[in-house]
ChimeraX commands (.cxc) that place a marker at each C-alpha (Angstrom):
marker #1 position 95.77,94.91,74.96 radius 0.5
marker #1 position 98.74,92.75,75.92 radius 0.5
marker #1 position 99.95,92.90,79.53 radius 0.5
marker #1 position 103.64,93.49,80.07 radius 0.5
marker #1 position 105.48,91.48,82.70 radius 0.5
marker #1 position 106.30,93.36,85.87 radius 0.5
marker #1 position 109.82,93.75,87.15 radius 0.5
marker #1 position 110.47,94.69,90.74 radius 0.5
marker #1 position 113.57,94.56,92.88 radius 0.5
marker #1 position 114.03,94.19,96.62 radius 0.5
marker #1 position 115.17,97.82,96.80 radius 0.5
marker #1 position 111.98,99.34,95.34 radius 0.5
marker #1 position 110.40,100.32,98.67 radius 0.5
marker #1 position 113.34,102.61,99.38 radius 0.5
marker #1 position 113.46,103.91,95.80 radius 0.5
marker #1 position 109.83,105.06,95.74 radius 0.5
marker #1 position 109.91,106.80,99.11 radius 0.5
marker #1 position 108.56,110.29,98.29 radius 0.5
marker #1 position 110.83,113.28,98.39 radius 0.5
marker #1 position 109.97,116.87,97.44 radius 0.5
marker #1 position 111.79,116.60,94.12 radius 0.5
marker #1 position 109.67,113.58,93.17 radius 0.5
marker #1 position 106.35,115.27,94.00 radius 0.5
marker #1 position 106.56,118.02,91.39 radius 0.5
marker #1 position 105.96,115.76,88.42 radius 0.5
marker #1 position 104.62,112.26,88.71 radius 0.5
marker #1 position 103.84,109.42,86.39 radius 0.5
marker #1 position 101.46,106.71,87.30 radius 0.5
marker #1 position 101.21,103.24,85.90 radius 0.5
marker #1 position 98.33,100.94,86.62 radius 0.5
marker #1 position 98.33,97.20,86.55 radius 0.5
marker #1 position 95.95,94.51,87.71 radius 0.5
marker #1 position 95.73,93.97,91.45 radius 0.5
marker #1 position 96.32,90.24,91.00 radius 0.5
marker #1 position 99.72,91.10,89.49 radius 0.5
marker #1 position 100.60,93.14,92.57 radius 0.5
marker #1 position 99.51,90.25,94.77 radius 0.5
marker #1 position 101.70,87.82,92.83 radius 0.5
marker #1 position 104.66,90.17,93.03 radius 0.5
marker #1 position 104.13,90.64,96.77 radius 0.5
marker #1 position 104.27,86.87,97.24 radius 0.5
marker #1 position 107.65,86.83,95.50 radius 0.5
marker #1 position 109.17,89.94,97.10 radius 0.5
marker #1 position 108.66,89.92,100.87 radius 0.5
marker #1 position 109.89,93.48,101.41 radius 0.5
marker #1 position 107.38,94.74,98.82 radius 0.5
marker #1 position 104.58,92.86,100.58 radius 0.5
marker #1 position 105.52,94.47,103.90 radius 0.5
marker #1 position 105.74,97.91,102.29 radius 0.5
marker #1 position 102.32,97.55,100.61 radius 0.5
marker #1 position 100.77,96.34,103.88 radius 0.5
marker #1 position 102.18,99.38,105.72 radius 0.5
marker #1 position 100.82,101.73,103.03 radius 0.5
marker #1 position 97.38,100.14,103.03 radius 0.5
marker #1 position 97.10,100.00,106.81 radius 0.5
marker #1 position 98.17,103.64,107.18 radius 0.5
marker #1 position 95.56,104.66,104.61 radius 0.5
marker #1 position 92.84,102.64,106.37 radius 0.5
marker #1 position 93.68,104.28,109.70 radius 0.5
marker #1 position 93.68,107.74,108.11 radius 0.5
marker #1 position 90.37,107.16,106.33 radius 0.5
marker #1 position 88.67,105.73,109.42 radius 0.5
marker #1 position 89.76,108.83,111.30 radius 0.5
marker #1 position 88.22,110.92,108.54 radius 0.5
marker #1 position 84.90,109.05,108.86 radius 0.5
marker #1 position 84.79,109.73,112.61 radius 0.5
marker #1 position 85.62,113.37,111.94 radius 0.5
marker #1 position 82.82,113.77,109.41 radius 0.5
marker #1 position 80.23,112.52,111.85 radius 0.5
marker #1 position 81.03,114.90,114.70 radius 0.5
marker #1 position 82.33,118.16,113.22 radius 0.5
marker #1 position 80.91,121.37,111.82 radius 0.5
marker #1 position 81.82,122.53,108.31 radius 0.5
marker #1 position 84.51,124.88,109.70 radius 0.5
marker #1 position 85.99,122.09,111.82 radius 0.5
marker #1 position 85.99,119.67,108.88 radius 0.5
marker #1 position 87.75,122.08,106.55 radius 0.5
marker #1 position 90.21,123.20,109.23 radius 0.5
marker #1 position 91.04,119.60,110.05 radius 0.5
marker #1 position 91.45,118.77,106.36 radius 0.5
marker #1 position 93.82,121.72,105.83 radius 0.5
marker #1 position 95.86,120.95,108.96 radius 0.5
marker #1 position 96.11,117.28,108.01 radius 0.5
marker #1 position 97.18,118.16,104.48 radius 0.5
marker #1 position 99.74,120.67,105.81 radius 0.5
marker #1 position 101.14,118.07,108.18 radius 0.5
marker #1 position 101.49,115.52,105.39 radius 0.5
marker #1 position 103.19,118.04,103.09 radius 0.5
marker #1 position 105.56,119.10,105.87 radius 0.5
marker #1 position 106.50,115.46,106.51 radius 0.5
marker #1 position 107.57,115.30,102.85 radius 0.5
marker #1 position 109.75,118.39,103.10 radius 0.5
marker #1 position 107.26,121.01,101.91 radius 0.5
marker #1 position 105.95,124.03,103.74 radius 0.5
marker #1 position 103.50,123.32,106.55 radius 0.5
marker #1 position 101.73,126.63,106.01 radius 0.5
marker #1 position 101.80,127.42,102.26 radius 0.5
marker #1 position 99.69,124.84,100.46 radius 0.5
marker #1 position 98.84,124.30,96.83 radius 0.5
marker #1 position 95.50,122.50,96.70 radius 0.5
marker #1 position 95.23,120.48,93.52 radius 0.5
marker #1 position 91.70,119.33,94.40 radius 0.5
marker #1 position 88.75,121.41,93.24 radius 0.5
marker #1 position 86.32,122.79,95.80 radius 0.5
marker #1 position 83.81,120.17,94.62 radius 0.5
marker #1 position 86.34,117.37,95.21 radius 0.5
marker #1 position 87.12,118.72,98.67 radius 0.5
marker #1 position 83.39,118.85,99.38 radius 0.5
marker #1 position 82.92,115.29,98.22 radius 0.5
marker #1 position 85.80,114.14,100.42 radius 0.5
marker #1 position 84.48,116.01,103.46 radius 0.5
marker #1 position 80.79,115.26,102.91 radius 0.5
marker #1 position 79.95,118.89,102.13 radius 0.5
marker #1 position 78.41,120.65,99.14 radius 0.5
marker #1 position 80.50,122.87,96.85 radius 0.5
marker #1 position 78.65,125.92,98.17 radius 0.5
marker #1 position 79.36,124.99,101.80 radius 0.5
marker #1 position 83.05,124.48,101.01 radius 0.5
marker #1 position 83.23,127.88,99.29 radius 0.5
marker #1 position 81.39,129.66,102.13 radius 0.5
marker #1 position 83.61,127.95,104.70 radius 0.5
marker #1 position 86.80,128.96,102.89 radius 0.5
marker #1 position 85.45,132.54,102.82 radius 0.5
marker #1 position 84.57,132.45,106.53 radius 0.5
marker #1 position 88.00,131.11,107.52 radius 0.5
marker #1 position 89.60,133.80,105.37 radius 0.5
marker #1 position 87.43,136.56,106.90 radius 0.5
marker #1 position 88.48,135.32,110.35 radius 0.5
marker #1 position 92.11,135.61,109.18 radius 0.5
marker #1 position 92.80,131.93,109.81 radius 0.5
marker #1 position 93.76,131.34,106.19 radius 0.5
marker #1 position 94.60,133.32,103.08 radius 0.5
marker #1 position 93.32,132.05,99.74 radius 0.5
marker #1 position 94.51,132.98,96.24 radius 0.5
marker #1 position 93.07,130.47,93.79 radius 0.5
marker #1 position 94.51,127.07,94.63 radius 0.5
marker #1 position 97.16,128.60,96.90 radius 0.5
marker #1 position 96.13,128.47,100.57 radius 0.5
marker #1 position 98.23,129.88,103.39 radius 0.5
marker #1 position 97.48,128.84,106.95 radius 0.5
marker #1 position 97.95,132.17,108.70 radius 0.5
marker #1 position 96.92,131.03,112.19 radius 0.5
marker #1 position 97.40,127.28,112.63 radius 0.5
marker #1 position 96.84,127.45,116.39 radius 0.5
marker #1 position 93.37,128.99,116.02 radius 0.5
marker #1 position 92.55,126.59,113.18 radius 0.5
marker #1 position 93.47,123.71,115.45 radius 0.5
marker #1 position 91.22,125.03,118.22 radius 0.5
marker #1 position 88.09,125.19,116.03 radius 0.5
marker link #1:1,2 radius 0.2
marker link #1:2,3 radius 0.2
marker link #1:3,4 radius 0.2
marker link #1:4,5 radius 0.2
marker link #1:5,6 radius 0.2
marker link #1:6,7 radius 0.2
marker link #1:7,8 radius 0.2
marker link #1:8,9 radius 0.2
marker link #1:9,10 radius 0.2
marker link #1:10,11 radius 0.2
marker link #1:11,12 radius 0.2
marker link #1:12,13 radius 0.2
marker link #1:13,14 radius 0.2
marker link #1:14,15 radius 0.2
marker link #1:15,16 radius 0.2
marker link #1:16,17 radius 0.2
marker link #1:17,18 radius 0.2
marker link #1:18,19 radius 0.2
marker link #1:19,20 radius 0.2
marker link #1:20,21 radius 0.2
marker link #1:21,22 radius 0.2
marker link #1:22,23 radius 0.2
marker link #1:23,24 radius 0.2
marker link #1:24,25 radius 0.2
marker link #1:25,26 radius 0.2
marker link #1:26,27 radius 0.2
marker link #1:27,28 radius 0.2
marker link #1:28,29 radius 0.2
marker link #1:29,30 radius 0.2
marker link #1:30,31 radius 0.2
marker link #1:31,32 radius 0.2
marker link #1:32,33 radius 0.2
marker link #1:33,34 radius 0.2
marker link #1:34,35 radius 0.2
marker link #1:35,36 radius 0.2
marker link #1:36,37 radius 0.2
marker link #1:37,38 radius 0.2
marker link #1:38,39 radius 0.2
marker link #1:39,40 radius 0.2
marker link #1:40,41 radius 0.2
marker link #1:41,42 radius 0.2
marker link #1:42,43 radius 0.2
marker link #1:43,44 radius 0.2
marker link #1:44,45 radius 0.2
marker link #1:45,46 radius 0.2
marker link #1:46,47 radius 0.2
marker link #1:47,48 radius 0.2
marker link #1:48,49 radius 0.2
marker link #1:49,50 radius 0.2
marker link #1:50,51 radius 0.2
marker link #1:51,52 radius 0.2
marker link #1:52,53 radius 0.2
marker link #1:53,54 radius 0.2
marker link #1:54,55 radius 0.2
marker link #1:55,56 radius 0.2
marker link #1:56,57 radius 0.2
marker link #1:57,58 radius 0.2
marker link #1:58,59 radius 0.2
marker link #1:59,60 radius 0.2
marker link #1:60,61 radius 0.2
marker link #1:61,62 radius 0.2
marker link #1:62,63 radius 0.2
marker link #1:63,64 radius 0.2
marker link #1:64,65 radius 0.2
marker link #1:65,66 radius 0.2
marker link #1:66,67 radius 0.2
marker link #1:67,68 radius 0.2
marker link #1:68,69 radius 0.2
marker link #1:69,70 radius 0.2
marker link #1:70,71 radius 0.2
marker link #1:71,72 radius 0.2
marker link #1:72,73 radius 0.2
marker link #1:73,74 radius 0.2
marker link #1:74,75 radius 0.2
marker link #1:75,76 radius 0.2
marker link #1:76,77 radius 0.2
marker link #1:77,78 radius 0.2
marker link #1:78,79 radius 0.2
marker link #1:79,80 radius 0.2
marker link #1:80,81 radius 0.2
marker link #1:81,82 radius 0.2
marker link #1:82,83 radius 0.2
marker link #1:83,84 radius 0.2
marker link #1:84,85 radius 0.2
marker link #1:85,86 radius 0.2
marker link #1:86,87 radius 0.2
marker link #1:87,88 radius 0.2
marker link #1:88,89 radius 0.2
marker link #1:89,90 radius 0.2
marker link #1:90,91 radius 0.2
marker link #1:91,92 radius 0.2
marker link #1:92,93 radius 0.2
marker link #1:93,94 radius 0.2
marker link #1:94,95 radius 0.2
marker link #1:95,96 radius 0.2
marker link #1:96,97 radius 0.2
marker link #1:97,98 radius 0.2
marker link #1:98,99 radius 0.2
marker link #1:99,100 radius 0.2
marker link #1:100,101 radius 0.2
marker link #1:101,102 radius 0.2
marker link #1:102,103 radius 0.2
marker link #1:103,104 radius 0.2
marker link #1:104,105 radius 0.2
marker link #1:105,106 radius 0.2
marker link #1:106,107 radius 0.2
marker link #1:107,108 radius 0.2
marker link #1:108,109 radius 0.2
marker link #1:109,110 radius 0.2
marker link #1:110,111 radius 0.2
marker link #1:111,112 radius 0.2
marker link #1:112,113 radius 0.2
marker link #1:113,114 radius 0.2
marker link #1:114,115 radius 0.2
marker link #1:115,116 radius 0.2
marker link #1:116,117 radius 0.2
marker link #1:117,118 radius 0.2
marker link #1:118,119 radius 0.2
marker link #1:119,120 radius 0.2
marker link #1:120,121 radius 0.2
marker link #1:121,122 radius 0.2
marker link #1:122,123 radius 0.2
marker link #1:123,124 radius 0.2
marker link #1:124,125 radius 0.2
marker link #1:125,126 radius 0.2
marker link #1:126,127 radius 0.2
marker link #1:127,128 radius 0.2
marker link #1:128,129 radius 0.2
marker link #1:129,130 radius 0.2
marker link #1:130,131 radius 0.2
marker link #1:131,132 radius 0.2
marker link #1:132,133 radius 0.2
marker link #1:133,134 radius 0.2
marker link #1:134,135 radius 0.2
marker link #1:135,136 radius 0.2
marker link #1:136,137 radius 0.2
marker link #1:137,138 radius 0.2
marker link #1:138,139 radius 0.2
marker link #1:139,140 radius 0.2
marker link #1:140,141 radius 0.2
marker link #1:141,142 radius 0.2
marker link #1:142,143 radius 0.2
marker link #1:143,144 radius 0.2
marker link #1:144,145 radius 0.2
marker link #1:145,146 radius 0.2
marker link #1:146,147 radius 0.2
marker link #1:147,148 radius 0.2
marker link #1:148,149 radius 0.2
view
């Protein structure tokens, strides 16, 4: 397979900033990391943008690791849902009505829980009227109580 040359402009970091209209349908292209590195050496603003993205992700993931070590299943799932809601709200979406594209197994893998524990925890949070679940649609009905778990 022949690699295509990459083209990038100084304005790309502002072009790819997510907006709600760009989150509905997405296309993803992959290319070798060494190509990204080379491009970052040429385009300083891209290098700074990539560093900000990577550092933010490292901080978020390290916070997740700390959370996994010290929280119950309910606290993990509540924290995951609140974090997801906050991120969606920062992109212009609802902070209470969420569409989870991850399966329960994927959520469990991310949170260090089994599929069964994730399902039971969703049921428990719904019975306690903290959330409402209809398939992949989750509504945070009491964010304050979720946050206090």
